[in-house]
N, CA and C of each residue as an Amber inpcrd file, in Angstrom:
protein
   168
 -29.3370000   1.0630000  -9.5730000 -29.3120000   2.1940000 -10.4950000
 -29.2430000   3.5210000  -9.7320000 -29.9410000   3.5780000  -8.6230000
 -29.9690000   4.8150000  -7.8620000 -28.5900000   5.1510000  -7.2870000
 -27.8520000   4.1660000  -6.8260000 -26.5190000   4.3840000  -6.2980000
 -25.5510000   4.8590000  -7.3770000 -25.7350000   4.3840000  -8.6050000
 -24.8840000   4.7840000  -9.7090000 -25.0510000   6.2730000 -10.0180000
 -26.2600000   6.7850000  -9.9160000 -26.5140000   8.2030000 -10.1860000
 -25.7620000   9.0620000  -9.1750000 -25.8240000   8.6840000  -7.8850000
 -25.1240000   9.4570000  -6.8620000 -23.6100000   9.3570000  -7.0170000
 -23.1270000   8.1790000  -7.4190000 -21.7000000   8.0120000  -7.6550000
 -21.2490000   8.8710000  -8.8390000 -22.0350000   8.8470000  -9.9260000
 -21.6990000   9.6500000 -11.1030000 -21.7380000  11.1370000 -10.7650000
 -22.7140000  11.5560000  -9.9870000 -22.8100000  12.9570000  -9.5830000
 -21.6110000  13.3480000  -8.7100000 -21.2230000  12.4860000  -7.7960000
 -20.0690000  12.7540000  -6.9480000 -18.7890000  12.8670000  -7.7600000
 -18.5830000  11.9630000  -8.7150000 -17.3930000  12.0120000  -9.5590000
 -17.4050000  13.2670000 -10.4170000 -18.5500000  13.6240000 -10.9650000
 -18.6700000  14.8220000 -11.7860000 -18.3580000  16.0800000 -10.9730000
 -18.8810000  16.1720000  -9.7620000 -18.6100000  17.3270000  -8.9140000
 -17.1390000  17.3900000  -8.5110000 -16.5400000  16.2230000  -8.2370000
 -15.1200000  16.1950000  -7.8880000 -14.2660000  16.6520000  -9.0590000
 -14.5830000  16.2180000 -10.2640000 -13.8390000  16.6460000 -11.4520000
 -14.0310000  18.1390000 -11.7110000 -15.2450000  18.6360000 -11.5410000
 -15.5010000  20.0600000 -11.7410000 -14.7160000  20.8820000 -10.7240000
 -14.6420000  20.4070000  -9.4760000 -13.8770000  21.1030000  -8.4530000
 -12.3920000  21.1270000  -8.8200000 -11.8530000  20.0090000  -9.2590000
 -10.4420000  19.9330000  -9.6270000 -10.1020000  20.8160000 -10.8080000
 -10.9330000  20.7890000 -11.8410000 -10.6920000  21.6150000 -13.0290000
 -10.8020000  23.0900000 -12.6870000 -11.8070000  23.4650000 -11.9000000
 -11.9690000  24.8790000 -11.5560000 -10.8150000  25.3630000 -10.6840000
 -10.2870000  24.5030000  -9.8180000  -9.1390000  24.8950000  -8.9870000
  -7.9380000  25.2050000  -9.8780000  -7.6820000  24.3540000 -10.8550000
  -6.5450000  24.5560000 -11.7590000  -6.7510000  25.7910000 -12.6230000
  -7.9350000  25.9390000 -13.1920000  -8.2090000  27.0630000 -14.0950000
  -8.1150000  28.3940000 -13.3550000  -8.7450000  28.5000000 -12.1940000
  -8.7270000  29.7700000 -11.4780000  -7.3600000  30.0500000 -10.8800000
  -6.6160000  29.0110000 -10.5160000  -5.2720000  29.2000000  -9.9920000
  -4.3700000  29.7720000 -11.0830000  -4.4620000  29.2300000 -12.2820000
  -3.6690000  29.7260000 -13.4100000  -4.1150000  31.1290000 -13.7890000
  -5.4290000  31.3690000 -13.8100000  -5.9380000  32.6930000 -14.1580000
  -5.4750000  33.7260000 -13.1380000  -5.4680000  33.3690000 -11.8690000
  -4.9840000  34.2870000 -10.8440000  -3.5180000  34.6100000 -11.0390000
  -2.7380000  33.6100000 -11.4070000  -1.3240000  33.8300000 -11.6790000
  -1.1430000  34.7600000 -12.8660000  -1.9180000  34.5630000 -13.9210000
  -1.7970000  35.4050000 -15.1100000  -2.2110000  36.8440000 -14.8170000
  -3.2380000  37.0270000 -14.0110000  -3.6770000  38.3730000 -13.6570000
  -2.5810000  39.0920000 -12.8780000  -1.9580000  38.4060000 -11.9200000
  -0.8830000  39.0290000 -11.1600000   0.3220000  39.3190000 -12.0480000
   0.6100000  38.4310000 -12.9670000   1.7200000  38.6580000 -13.8940000
   1.4590000  39.8840000 -14.7570000   0.2340000  40.0340000 -15.2550000
  -0.1080000  41.2060000 -16.0570000  -0.0260000  42.4880000 -15.2360000
  -0.4510000  42.4380000 -13.9820000  -0.3530000  43.6190000 -13.1260000
   1.0990000  44.0190000 -12.8890000   1.9680000  43.0480000 -12.6760000
   3.3830000  43.3440000 -12.4780000   3.9850000  43.9290000 -13.7520000
   3.6590000  43.3630000 -14.9010000   4.1710000  43.8870000 -16.1700000
   3.6670000  45.3080000 -16.4260000   2.4130000  45.5820000 -16.0790000
   1.8700000  46.9310000 -16.2460000   2.5860000  47.9150000 -15.3270000
   2.8750000  47.5060000 -14.1010000   3.5980000  48.3770000 -13.1690000
   5.0110000  48.6610000 -13.6640000   5.6870000  47.6450000 -14.1600000
   7.0280000  47.8370000 -14.7120000   6.9800000  48.7720000 -15.9100000
   5.9780000  48.6230000 -16.7560000   5.8390000  49.4730000 -17.9270000
   5.6130000  50.9300000 -17.5290000   4.7690000  51.1680000 -16.5430000
   4.5040000  52.5330000 -16.0860000   5.7640000  53.1380000 -15.4760000
   6.4770000  52.3660000 -14.6810000   7.7070000  52.8760000 -14.0770000
   8.7610000  53.1610000 -15.1440000   8.8850000  52.2960000 -16.1160000
   9.8430000  52.5040000 -17.2000000   9.5030000  53.7730000 -17.9650000
   8.2160000  53.9650000 -18.2560000   7.7770000  55.1590000 -18.9670000
   8.0210000  56.4160000 -18.1290000   7.8070000  56.3200000 -16.8260000
   8.0020000  57.4820000 -15.9550000   9.4690000  57.8840000 -15.8730000
  10.3720000  56.9310000 -15.8350000  11.7850000  57.2420000 -15.6650000
  12.5280000  57.4540000 -16.9770000  12.1680000  56.7000000 -18.0120000
  12.9200000  56.7540000 -19.2610000  12.0930000  57.2240000 -20.4490000
  10.8500000  57.6400000 -20.2090000   9.9780000  58.0620000 -21.2910000
  10.4260000  59.3810000 -21.8840000   9.7120000  59.7880000 -22.8960000
  10.0290000  61.0490000 -23.5700000   9.8170000  62.2040000 -22.5890000
  10.8090000  63.0280000 -22.4640000  10.7030000  64.1910000 -21.5880000
   9.8820000  65.2740000 -22.2640000   9.1660000  66.0300000 -21.4460000
   8.3690000  67.1190000 -21.9840000   9.2830000  68.2290000 -22.4960000
   8.8690000  68.8970000 -23.5230000   9.6590000  70.0030000 -24.1010000
   9.6630000  71.1630000 -23.1180000  10.7920000  71.8420000 -22.9790000
  10.8440000  72.9890000 -22.0610000   9.9200000  74.1140000 -22.5340000
   9.3660000  74.8330000 -21.5720000   8.4810000  75.9530000 -21.9060000
   9.2920000  77.1290000 -22.3850000   8.6990000  77.8700000 -23.2940000
   9.4050000  79.0370000 -23.8420000   8.7710000  80.3160000 -23.4090000
């Protein structure tokens, strides 16, 4: 019985490691994708956005 507990704990830790690797890897990709989209949006707004009205 004692060996089964250590085996179950080892399998549980291995699964948690695998799931966390996938989740954080995907989350990191999404964060970088959002940063790139935000940069493109700022650049688009800077170059093609509404121009300020001339001063009178």
